[in-house]
Structures are given as C-alpha cells and as structure tokens.
Residue frames as qw, qx, qy, qz and C-alpha x, y, z in Angstrom:
[[0.147, 0.559, 0.386, 0.719, 104.21, 159.05, 92.57],
 [0.227, -0.418, -0.461, 0.749, 104.22, 161.85, 95.16],
 [0.080, -0.078, -0.290, -0.950, 102.65, 164.23, 92.60],
 [0.490, -0.353, -0.512, -0.610, 99.24, 162.70, 93.03],
 [0.449, -0.273, -0.755, 0.392, 99.47, 161.98, 96.76],
 [0.070, 0.131, 0.282, -0.948, 98.24, 165.57, 97.53],
 [0.314, 0.457, 0.784, -0.280, 94.39, 165.36, 97.70],
 [0.380, 0.723, 0.073, -0.572, 93.64, 168.26, 95.27],
 [0.187, 0.498, -0.721, -0.444, 95.95, 166.78, 92.60],
 [0.212, 0.101, 0.972, -0.028, 94.41, 163.35, 93.20],
 [0.410, 0.612, 0.509, -0.446, 90.99, 164.94, 92.48],
 [0.321, 0.693, -0.311, -0.566, 92.29, 166.46, 89.36],
 [0.014, 0.274, -0.929, -0.248, 93.64, 163.08, 88.16],
 [0.344, 0.338, 0.825, -0.295, 90.21, 161.58, 88.98],
 [0.433, 0.703, 0.190, -0.532, 88.55, 164.11, 86.74],
 [0.253, 0.638, -0.567, -0.455, 91.01, 163.60, 83.94],
 [0.333, -0.094, 0.937, 0.053, 90.46, 159.82, 83.96],
 [0.510, 0.573, 0.596, -0.236, 87.14, 160.53, 82.15],
 [0.575, 0.617, 0.319, 0.432, 88.92, 162.50, 79.39],
 [0.371, 0.215, -0.022, 0.903, 90.63, 165.78, 78.55],
 [0.196, -0.847, -0.457, 0.186, 89.51, 168.88, 80.46],
 [0.238, 0.707, -0.055, 0.664, 90.12, 172.57, 80.18],
 [0.247, 0.087, -0.530, 0.807, 91.41, 174.51, 83.20],
 [0.374, -0.178, 0.019, -0.910, 88.03, 176.17, 83.42],
 [0.793, -0.179, -0.468, -0.346, 86.16, 172.88, 83.54],
 [0.613, -0.054, -0.652, 0.442, 88.48, 171.60, 86.33],
 [0.010, 0.155, -0.333, 0.930, 87.98, 174.83, 88.22],
 [0.591, -0.203, -0.125, -0.771, 84.18, 174.51, 87.98],
 [0.800, -0.117, -0.569, -0.150, 84.19, 170.84, 88.85],
 [0.613, -0.114, -0.589, 0.514, 86.33, 171.21, 91.94],
 [0.280, -0.903, -0.287, -0.156, 85.18, 174.64, 93.08],
 [0.653, -0.415, -0.009, 0.634, 88.79, 175.78, 93.56],
 [0.101, 0.880, -0.099, -0.454, 90.34, 179.05, 92.34],
 [0.785, 0.613, -0.065, 0.063, 91.91, 179.09, 88.94],
 [0.160, 0.777, -0.574, 0.203, 95.43, 179.98, 90.22],
 [0.578, -0.393, 0.676, -0.234, 95.36, 177.07, 92.64],
 [0.892, 0.305, 0.320, -0.096, 94.18, 174.65, 89.91],
 [0.587, 0.763, -0.253, 0.094, 96.88, 175.95, 87.54],
 [0.138, -0.703, 0.669, -0.196, 99.56, 175.50, 90.13],
 [0.752, -0.133, 0.618, -0.185, 98.43, 171.89, 90.69],
 [0.823, 0.549, 0.135, -0.064, 98.29, 171.22, 86.96],
 [0.314, 0.834, -0.441, 0.110, 101.77, 172.64, 86.49],
 [0.366, -0.521, 0.750, -0.180, 103.13, 170.30, 89.16],
 [0.839, 0.161, 0.494, -0.164, 101.35, 167.36, 87.59],
 [0.679, 0.728, -0.094, 0.000, 102.79, 168.30, 84.22],
 [0.064, 0.772, -0.619, 0.125, 106.28, 168.61, 85.65],
 [0.575, -0.279, 0.749, -0.177, 105.93, 165.14, 87.18],
 [0.146, 0.182, -0.844, -0.482, 104.83, 163.78, 83.78],
 [0.296, 0.310, 0.841, -0.330, 101.32, 162.77, 85.01],
 [0.425, 0.758, 0.427, -0.250, 99.42, 165.12, 82.62],
 [0.405, 0.109, 0.438, 0.796, 99.99, 166.64, 79.18],
 [0.180, 0.717, 0.295, -0.605, 98.76, 169.96, 78.08],
 [0.373, 0.324, 0.543, 0.679, 97.74, 171.21, 74.59],
 [0.117, 0.378, 0.143, -0.907, 96.65, 174.72, 73.67],
 [0.202, 0.528, 0.740, 0.364, 93.39, 175.12, 71.80],
 [0.042, 0.808, 0.240, 0.537, 92.87, 178.78, 70.97],
 [0.158, -0.687, 0.344, -0.620, 92.84, 180.57, 74.41],
 [0.861, -0.409, 0.090, -0.289, 92.31, 177.32, 76.38],
 [0.096, 0.471, -0.872, 0.094, 94.80, 174.85, 77.82],
 [0.908, -0.111, -0.169, -0.367, 93.42, 171.31, 77.69],
 [0.178, -0.517, 0.812, -0.205, 94.93, 168.75, 80.08],
 [0.918, 0.025, -0.283, -0.278, 94.84, 165.01, 79.70],
 [0.785, -0.476, 0.395, 0.048, 96.48, 162.12, 81.58],
 [0.243, 0.650, -0.688, -0.214, 99.82, 161.01, 80.27],
 [0.952, -0.033, -0.189, -0.238, 99.19, 157.26, 79.46],
 [0.662, 0.346, -0.568, 0.345, 102.76, 156.23, 80.14],
 [0.047, -0.389, 0.559, -0.730, 102.78, 157.67, 83.60],
 [0.743, -0.196, 0.193, -0.610, 99.56, 155.97, 84.43],
 [0.890, 0.176, -0.418, -0.030, 100.98, 152.65, 83.14],
 [0.378, 0.371, -0.640, 0.557, 104.04, 153.16, 85.40],
 [0.394, -0.325, 0.410, -0.756, 101.68, 153.91, 88.38],
 [0.896, -0.013, -0.101, -0.433, 99.62, 150.91, 87.61],
 [0.768, 0.281, -0.543, 0.190, 102.64, 148.66, 87.47],
 [0.106, 0.405, -0.609, 0.674, 103.92, 150.01, 90.70],
 [0.613, -0.202, 0.299, -0.703, 100.52, 149.49, 92.41],
 [0.901, 0.086, -0.338, -0.257, 100.24, 145.94, 91.02],
 [0.493, 0.293, -0.699, 0.427, 103.47, 144.98, 92.92],
 [0.232, -0.199, 0.589, -0.748, 101.69, 145.97, 96.18],
 [0.791, -0.019, -0.058, -0.609, 98.51, 144.20, 95.16],
 [0.798, 0.167, -0.578, 0.013, 100.41, 140.95, 94.73],
 [0.220, 0.249, -0.699, 0.633, 102.15, 141.46, 98.15],
 [0.429, -0.129, 0.430, -0.783, 98.89, 142.13, 99.96],
 [0.835, 0.064, -0.320, -0.444, 97.15, 139.29, 98.27],
 [0.643, 0.198, -0.701, 0.237, 99.84, 136.96, 99.53],
 [0.018, 0.197, -0.626, 0.754, 99.65, 138.44, 103.00],
 [0.655, -0.080, 0.138, -0.738, 95.79, 138.07, 103.13],
 [0.838, 0.089, -0.485, -0.233, 96.10, 134.53, 101.97],
 [0.455, 0.160, -0.742, 0.465, 98.56, 133.74, 104.77],
 [0.292, -0.163, 0.425, -0.841, 96.23, 135.52, 107.25],
 [0.783, -0.007, -0.172, -0.598, 93.28, 133.49, 105.96],
 [0.755, 0.126, -0.641, 0.055, 95.21, 130.27, 106.44],
 [0.191, 0.185, -0.679, 0.685, 96.31, 131.26, 109.91],
 [0.457, -0.122, 0.242, -0.847, 92.79, 132.02, 110.91],
 [0.841, 0.022, -0.387, -0.376, 91.46, 128.77, 109.53],
 [0.596, 0.140, -0.714, 0.341, 94.17, 126.85, 111.48],
 [0.046, -0.207, 0.537, -0.817, 93.35, 128.90, 114.63],
 [0.691, -0.118, -0.013, -0.714, 89.64, 127.99, 114.36],
 [0.835, 0.050, -0.541, -0.087, 90.56, 124.25, 114.39],
 [0.371, 0.169, -0.684, 0.604, 92.55, 124.63, 117.66],
 [0.462, -0.674, -0.574, -0.052, 90.27, 124.31, 120.66],
 [0.097, -0.801, 0.177, -0.564, 90.30, 127.34, 122.97],
 [0.394, 0.189, -0.761, 0.480, 92.48, 126.59, 126.05],
 [0.360, -0.172, 0.401, -0.825, 89.89, 128.09, 128.34],
 [0.835, -0.013, -0.158, -0.527, 87.38, 125.44, 127.06],
 [0.705, 0.185, -0.673, 0.129, 89.98, 122.63, 127.60],
 [0.239, 0.183, -0.694, 0.654, 90.42, 123.59, 131.16],
 [0.234, -0.515, -0.819, 0.094, 86.89, 123.58, 132.02],
 [0.119, -0.883, -0.449, 0.069, 86.05, 127.21, 132.09]]
C-alpha cells in the first residue's frame, strides 16, 4: 500500500482510525495547509484507503474498511515470517550459548 507510505498520509490514516473527520478537523490536527491535506486525501481516496461523504458544505472522510482488511492481511503475512525468523534466531542463540567459547578452551 504505497498510498500510506508517505508520512503525511500515514498521519491522516492514524487520525481516521479514531473515526470520521472533516477536512477542517484534519487540517487543525496536523497543522498543515488545507490544499495539502486535500491533495493527500484525494490520493488516499483514489487508492481506496478512504471514503468521502458530503455533509452540507463539509467533506467527511473515513477509512475504507475493506482496504484496511487487505492491508492487515498483507501485514499478517510478514508477521508470520518475522515470527518464524525470530524463533530460529532464538534457537540459534540458545545453541550458541551451550557451545564453549574457543578462546576459553585454548586457555586464554
């Protein structure tokens, strides 16, 4: 999901995880200019990460649940991989601790 790899867009996603927000609320929370926030929101919407609804003069943005599920599923694949690698590293380190240091075997 390259859309959220950009730090400002990631911050916007972080804000939206707590619930829908207006553009103005996002601008206030991040201290960025409205045009910049709107550009990031447009890119997030094009990527399917957020949905927008109009309420009177406001645009309200919320996370698109399906996109977040896809991202979660993708990340879970890496979590399993890293868990396996960390388990192997732990086993290696335990085995290494049981092997006496060669310097100690040679008397110094």
